[in-house]
N, C-alpha and C positions, 0 to 999 in steps of 0.2 A: 513387108512385102504383100501386094495384093495377089491371092491367087484366082485361078479360074472359077473356082467354086464361089469365092467372094463375089467375083464379077456377075456371076448368074445371080446370085443372091440380091445383090443390088439391082440388076435388071428387073427382078421380080417386084420392087419397090414401086415400079411405075404404075402397078395394078391398082385399080379403084373398083369397087363392087358397086352392085345394085343394092338398094336399101329397101329392106321388107320392114313394116312397121309392127313393133311387139315388143313388150318387156317394159313399157313406161306404165306405172301405176299412180294414177294422180298427176301431181305437179312433177315435172322432171327435175331431179335435184341432184344430178351427176356434177362434178366438179373436175376441172381440168387440173392435171399435174403438171406443174410448171417446171420441175427439174429431175429428169428420170435419170439423173446420173447418182441420185442418193438412194440408199436402201429405204423402205423397201421396193420403191418403184423400178429401180434398175433390175430387179429380179422378176419382173412382170414382163413376159416375152410376147411381142407381136408375131403371130404365124401366118405366113403365106403358103398356101397349100397348092399344089397342082396335083391333080388326080389322074388316073390312067387314061382318061380321055383326052387330057391336056386342058380340061377347065380349070379355071383358077378359083379358090375361095379363101376365106380368112378365118382365123380364129385366135383365142389367146391361150397362152401356156404360162407356167410359173416354174422357175428353176428351184428344184428339190435337192441338187446335189451337183458335183462338178460337171458331170456330162450327162444330166436328167432333167428333162421338162416333163411336166405332167399337163396334161390337158384333157378335154372331153372326148370320148371314143368316137363320136360321130363327125368330129373335125377330121379323123383320119381314116375312117371306113364305114361305107354305108352299104350293109349288106342286101337291104330290099332293092336297090339299084345296081348292085354288083361293083361298086366303084371303091377304090382304096387310093390312098396318097401314092403319088410315085416319087415326089420330091418335095421337101419341106425348107423353107427359109425361115431363120429363127433370129429375130431382133430383140435382144434383151433390152428393155428400157428405150425403145424406138421413140422418137421425138419428130413427127411429122415426116419430112423428106429426110431427116438425119438418122444416123445409126451411130449414136454417141459411145455406145459400149460395144460396138462390134456386130458382126454378122456370122452366122454360121449355115451352110446348105447341108442337108442330110436327106438319106434315104431309109434311115433306120428307126423303125417304129413298131409299137405293138398295141393292141387293144386287149380288154377283158376277153376272155374266151366266151364269157355269155353275151357280151355285147356282139362279137362275131356271129354268134349262132342264132341268137333270139332277140337281140336288139332291145333288151330291158334296160328302161330309163335308170333303174337303181344301180346298174353297173356300167354306166355310160362314162366310162374312163380309158384313158390311153397315155402312152408315153412317147416321147420323141428323144432319142439319144445324138447327142452332139458328137461330131467327130473328132474334136479336140476339146479338153476341158476348159472351164473358165478359171480364172486365178482364184484360189482359196480365200484370197481378201475380198474377192466380189461379193460373196454370200450367197446364202440361197434361204428359202422358206422351211421352217420345220412343219410337221404334220403329226397330228395325234388324235387317239381316240378320247372322246368325251363323253360323260353320262348326260343323260336328259336334264338333270338338276342344274348342270352348268350350262348347257346349250340353251335351254329355256331363257329367252330374254337377253342372251349374251349379244354385247356389243360387237358387231364385226363390221369388216370393211370388204368391199369386192371390187378390184382394179382390173381394167382390162382395156381393150382396144374396139370401142364400138364402130360399125361401119357407117353410122347415120351423121357423126360429128365432124366438121371441118377445123383445121385441115386434116384429111385423112392421114392415119397413122399416128394421131396424138392420143395419149393415154389418159382416161377419165376413171374417176372413182365414186363410189356413193358409200355412205354410212348408214347404219341402222341397226335393228335387234333381229334375232331369229325369233320368228313368231310361233313356230313349232317344230321341234325335233322328232320327226316321225322314224319310224324303225331303220329305214333305209336312205331316207332323204331328208333334207333340211329346207323349210318354207321361210320366205322372208319378203319384204316388200322395198328392198333395194332395187333401183331403176338399172335395167339392163337392155341391151339391144343386140340383134345379130352382129357377131364379130366377137363378142365377149364370151361364147361357150368356151369353157376351160378355165375360165378366172378363178383364181384363188379366193375363197371365201375365209377370211382369217381374222384372228384376234390378235392383240398385241398383249403378251404375258408380261409378269411382274418385273422381268428381266429387261424389257424392251423388245424382246424377240417377234417377230411375226410368226404366227403358228396357224397354218391351215387346218380347218375343220370340215371343209367341204370344198366341192369342185362344180363351179355354176355350170349347168347343163340345159335349162329350158325356163320358158316363160309360160305361164298357165292362166293369163288374163288378171285375176285378182292376185297371184302371187307368184314369186319367181322360184326356182328350185335348184338345188345343189345334190349331187351324190354325197351323203354323209361319208365320213370316214369312219367305218366300224371296224371291229377287229379282222373281219375277213378282208375288206377294202384295204386296209393297213398292210394286212400280209403282202397283198399282191403289190402294192406301191413298194414295199420293202424289197421284194423281189426283183423289181425293176430298177432299183436305185443303183446308180453307177457314179 
């Protein structure tokens, strides 16, 4: 049965954003995801966010638990402008105008306290809580703390929902290596664009599991950046987990 919240979430799918150019380093090497019903693509979420002014914008998140979607803090709260999310439509594995894995509408979220007070890039993380859980068979990303020697040169993937590629609402990904594991950030040259903030930067472990090591948050001209999952960030994510 379709609920009123489902209808509101589907209404929000009609939104198409303005595109701001940034995040492509050299040749654009992003690839389209063709079947978002498969893991791990179904665990990557398109976020449509309406703020307290009624203005819409986009982001990406990733399922980390039955009711937990992690994302970038700036998708949910902009302290310098005094704007916060008022409602968030979540589409796991959205495929253009289709929501093959369902949709959720929620008002429940949080951001790192230092993002809220100081807008520090190294803590630009947030969480969205779903009003009803996904089925356990759906699956979700793991996340872990890794040392420099593992992260340096690690082959990773970054999947999300860029605003610039069409059809809007289609999922794209890029592969590459981590160039430099900084103390609180990861730098890499995987191509990204606005709309992909909050995307998981993840590796596939020996058991075939998708394990997130960073949360994509920024492009800086010659490199793109993720919040590194350090021990303190891991503890924040663990407290948020539901």
